[in-house]
C-alpha positions in Angstrom: -29.4 32.2 -17.5 -26.4 34.0 -16.0 -24.4 32.1 -13.4 -22.2 33.9 -10.8 -19.0 32.2 -9.6 -17.1 32.8 -6.4 -13.6 31.6 -6.3 -10.3 31.6 -4.3 -7.2 32.4 -6.2 -3.6 32.1 -4.9 -2.1 35.5 -4.3 1.2 34.6 -2.5 3.3 31.6 -1.6 3.0 31.0 2.1 5.9 30.8 4.5 4.9 28.3 7.2 1.1 28.0 7.9 -1.0 29.5 5.2 -2.8 32.8 6.0 -6.1 34.1 4.6 -4.2 36.8 2.8 -2.4 34.1 0.7 -5.7 33.8 -1.3 -8.0 36.3 -2.9 -11.8 35.8 -2.9 -13.4 37.1 -6.0 -16.8 37.1 -7.9 -17.3 36.8 -11.6 -20.0 36.1 -14.2 -19.6 32.7 -15.8 -19.0 33.1 -19.6 -21.1 31.4 -22.2 -20.1 27.8 -23.1 -18.3 26.9 -26.3 -19.1 23.8 -28.4 -18.0 20.7 -26.5 -18.0 22.3 -23.1 -20.0 21.7 -19.9 -20.7 23.9 -16.9 -20.4 22.1 -13.6 -21.9 23.5 -10.4 -19.6 22.4 -7.6 -21.3 20.8 -4.7 -18.4 19.4 -2.6 -14.7 20.2 -2.5 -12.1 17.8 -1.1 -9.6 19.4 1.3 -6.3 17.5 1.3 -2.9 18.0 2.8 -1.3 17.7 -0.6 -2.9 21.1 -1.5 -0.3 22.8 0.8 2.5 21.4 -1.3 0.8 22.6 -4.5 1.2 26.2 -3.2 5.0 26.0 -3.1 7.3 27.0 -5.9 9.2 23.8 -5.8 9.7 20.6 -7.8 6.9 18.1 -7.3 4.8 15.5 -9.1 2.5 18.3 -10.5 3.3 21.9 -11.4 2.6 24.4 -8.5 -0.6 26.5 -8.5 0.4 29.7 -10.3 -0.1 33.1 -8.6 -3.5 34.4 -9.7 -4.8 30.9 -10.5 -7.8 29.3 -8.9 -6.6 27.1 -5.9 -6.4 23.6 -7.1 -8.6 21.0 -5.5 -10.5 17.8 -6.2 -14.3 18.3 -6.2 -17.6 16.8 -7.1 -20.4 18.6 -8.9 -23.4 18.4 -11.2 -23.7 19.5 -14.8 -26.0 22.5 -15.1 -25.5 23.4 -18.7 -24.0 21.4 -21.6 -22.8 21.7 -25.2 -21.3 18.2 -25.0 -23.5 15.3 -25.9 -21.6 13.0 -23.5 -22.6 14.9 -20.5 -26.3 15.6 -19.9 -27.6 18.3 -17.6 -28.2 16.7 -14.2 -25.2 14.3 -14.4 -22.9 14.1 -11.4 -19.1 14.1 -12.0 -15.9 14.6 -10.1 -12.5 16.0 -11.1 -10.0 18.7 -10.4 -12.4 21.7 -10.4 -10.7 24.0 -7.9 -11.9 26.0 -4.9 -14.8 27.7 -6.6 -18.6 27.4 -7.3 -18.6 26.7 -11.0 -16.2 25.0 -13.4 -16.2 24.9 -17.2 -14.8 21.6 -18.7 -14.2 20.3 -22.1 -15.2 16.8 -20.7 -11.6 15.5 -20.4 -10.7 13.9 -17.1 -14.3 13.9 -15.7 -15.2 10.9 -13.6 -18.8 9.7 -13.6 -20.5 9.6 -10.2 -23.6 7.5 -9.5 -25.5 8.8 -6.5 -27.4 5.5 -6.4 -24.3 3.6 -5.3 -23.4 5.7 -2.2 -24.0 9.2 -0.7 -22.2 11.9 -2.7 -19.5 12.7 0.0 -18.3 9.1 -0.2 -17.1 9.7 -3.7 -14.5 12.2 -2.3 -13.6 9.7 0.5 -13.6 5.9 0.3 -14.8 5.8 -3.3 -12.6 8.7 -4.4 -8.9 9.6 -4.4 -8.7 9.1 -0.6 -9.8 5.5 -0.9 -7.6 4.9 -4.0 -4.6 6.1 -2.1 -5.3 3.8 0.8 -6.1 0.8 -1.4 -3.1 1.0 -3.7 -0.7 2.3 -1.1 -1.3 -0.6 1.3 -2.0 -3.4 -1.2 0.5 -2.6 -3.9 3.3 -0.8 -2.0 2.9 -2.4 1.4 2.1 -5.9 0.2 0.4 -7.1 3.4 0.3 -10.7 4.4 -2.2 -12.3 6.8 -0.9 -11.9 10.4 1.2 -8.8 9.6 1.2 -5.9 12.0 0.2 -2.8 10.1 0.9 0.6 11.7 -0.7 3.7 10.2 -0.2 7.4 11.3 -2.9 10.0 11.1 -5.1 7.0 11.5 -8.3 8.9 12.2 -7.8 11.0 9.1 -9.2 10.2 5.7 -6.5 7.9 4.2 -5.4 6.4 7.5 -8.8 5.2 8.5 -9.3 3.4 5.3 -5.8 1.8 5.4 -6.5 0.3 8.8 -9.8 -1.1 7.8 -8.4 -2.7 4.7 -5.5 -4.1 6.8 -8.2 -5.9 8.9 -10.0 -7.1 5.9 -6.8 -8.7 4.7 -6.2 -10.5 8.0 -3.6 -8.2 9.5 -3.3 -6.5 12.9 -4.0 -2.8 12.6 -2.4 -0.3 15.0 -3.3 3.4 14.6 -1.6 6.6 15.8 -4.0 9.5 16.3 -4.3 12.7 18.3 -6.7 12.6 21.3 -8.7 10.0 23.2 -11.8 10.4 21.1 -10.0 9.6 17.9 -8.2 6.6 19.4 -11.5 5.3 20.8 -13.1 5.6 17.4 -10.3 3.6 15.8 -10.7 0.7 18.1 -14.5 0.8 18.8 -15.9 1.8 15.5 -13.3 0.8 12.9 -12.0 -2.4 14.5 -8.3 -1.4 15.0 -6.5 -3.7 17.4 -4.8 -0.8 19.2 -4.5 2.9 19.1 -1.8 5.3 20.3 -2.5 8.8 21.3 0.6 10.8 20.2 -0.6 13.8 22.3 -0.5 12.0 25.6 1.8 9.0 25.1 5.4 8.4 24.4 5.0 6.9 20.9 8.2 4.9 20.9 7.4 3.2 24.1 3.7 2.7 23.1 4.8 1.0 19.9 6.9 -1.5 21.8 3.8 -2.5 23.7 1.3 -2.4 20.8 3.7 -4.1 18.3 5.7 -6.6 20.4 6.8 -8.5 17.3 7.7 -5.3 15.5 6.1 -3.5 12.6 5.7 -5.3 9.3 4.2 -2.4 7.4 4.2 1.3 8.4 1.9 3.5 6.3 3.3 7.0 6.9 1.1 10.1 6.6 3.0 12.4 8.9 6.8 12.0 8.7 9.0 13.6 11.4 9.2 12.2 14.9 6.5 9.6 14.3 8.4 8.2 11.3 11.5 7.9 13.5 9.6 6.1 16.2 8.3 3.6 13.7 11.7 3.0 12.2 13.0 2.2 15.7 10.5 -0.8 16.0 10.6 -2.5 12.6 10.3 -6.3 12.1 12.7 -7.9 9.7 11.7 -7.3 6.1 9.4 -4.5 7.0 7.9 -2.2 4.3 7.4 1.5 4.9 5.0 3.3 2.6 5.6 7.0 2.3 2.3 8.6 1.5 2.7 12.0 3.1 4.4 14.0 5.7 1.9 16.5 7.1 4.0 17.4 10.1 6.6 18.9 7.7 4.4 20.8 5.2 4.5 24.1 7.0 8.1 24.0 8.0 10.0 27.3 7.3 13.3 25.4 7.5 14.6 22.1 5.9 12.3 19.0 5.9 13.2 16.8 8.9 14.3 13.4 7.6 14.7 10.3 9.7 18.0 10.4 11.6 17.8 6.6 12.3 17.4 5.5 8.7 20.0 2.8 9.3 17.1 0.9 10.9 16.2 0.0 7.3 19.6 -1.8 6.9 19.4 -3.6 10.3 15.9 -4.8 9.6 16.4 -5.5 5.9 13.5 -3.1 5.4 12.4 -1.1 2.4 10.9 2.5 2.2 9.0 3.5 -0.9 7.0 6.5 -1.9 3.6 6.1 -3.6 1.4 8.4 -5.7 -2.2 7.4 -6.4 -2.1 8.8 -9.9 0.2 5.9 -11.0 -2.8 3.6 -10.7 -5.4 5.6 -12.6 -6.2 2.8 -15.0 -7.2 0.6 -12.1 -9.5 3.1 -10.1 -12.7 1.4 -11.3 -11.5 -2.0 -10.1 -10.6 -0.6 -6.7 -13.8 1.3 -6.3 -15.9 -1.8 -7.2 -14.1 -3.9 -4.6 -14.3 -1.2 -1.9 -18.0 -0.6 -2.7 -18.5 -4.3 -2.1 -16.7 -4.1 1.3 -18.9 -1.1 2.2 -22.1 -3.0 1.3 -20.9 -5.9 3.4 -20.3 -3.6 6.4 -16.6 -4.2 6.4 -15.6 -0.7 5.4 -16.9 2.5 6.9 -16.7 6.1 5.5 -16.7 9.1 7.7 -16.7 12.7 6.5 -16.1 16.0 8.3 -18.2 18.4 6.3 -18.0 22.2 6.7 -20.5 24.4 4.9 -19.7 27.5 2.9 -17.0 28.2 0.3 -16.2 31.5 2.1 -14.8 29.4 5.0 -12.1 27.8 2.9 -9.0 29.5 4.3 -9.9 28.6 7.9 -11.4 25.2 7.2 -8.3 24.2 5.2 -6.2 24.8 8.3 -8.1 22.2 10.3 -5.9 19.6 8.5 -2.7 21.0 10.0 -4.1 21.5 13.5 -5.5 18.0 13.8 -9.0 19.3 14.1 -10.7 17.3 11.3 -12.2 13.9 12.2 -12.5 11.9 9.0 -12.3 13.1 5.5 -12.5 17.0 5.4 -14.9 18.3 2.8 -16.1 21.8 2.0 -19.8 21.8 1.1 -20.5 24.5 -1.5 -24.0 23.8 -2.8 -27.1 21.9 -1.8 -26.9 18.2 -2.5 
């Protein structure tokens, strides 16, 4: 049986916000498998802010996506043909498959997915890299203690929502920053945050003084820029700042805006540390098991924003940078 693949390849390195013309959309016939290979039909593609950085020709924790290469992305799919005895047809797996409909793998780096544990989209959210980032970023880098005030930016986004919920599970106060009344209401009413700040309608610095009267013990930063500066201005002594991302800066055409008030770290005897989820790869299974337990107990919720159709990728991807996604943004490619 011949399979036809549709894929997005990178054609140019964007300056500022990516444009549809920065990618090329192509069709190809999938080649025959070699011994040891499996063919995966991609069902769901994870859309993440980090993908914007992968498009740049600059030093990072992974090589940039090459011009002419399939756009890198984490994804989940199902084996539809196999010449590898470890992966039977019908098995669900996740990995770095790219923005396309089919992916040929030698079996290395594939993560088993059990649809009986949770709905498939959850494995790209709470039980996937998103959840791992929140789990290890908060617990390992942030080192929360009961009673701490944990502030998280982009709190209604994929990572931020999980960070706040884990903070509550660990006995902390959770304060979220999000854009819009609906997102802020969701944080407090649905996820159990103690307070939410709408950066679109409130002065964040002043709102932080009200919501964090004893200062911020942990700030989990997903946005950088002005929000980071506002958090630095209201730190408690010994605060820990977790640098996970800086989505407000990814499409800058000029230099990255760093915190002008970094001396707040000195005054507060605080620390600021970056984290990458890949450093904890040998502990993913442990984290997933614990988070699955929290989900089963009703302590941890998973929300996905699913858009259908691979052809929508260039426009759907931009939802991340316009604040339009509500929960984990996922592109649905095939029927699940």
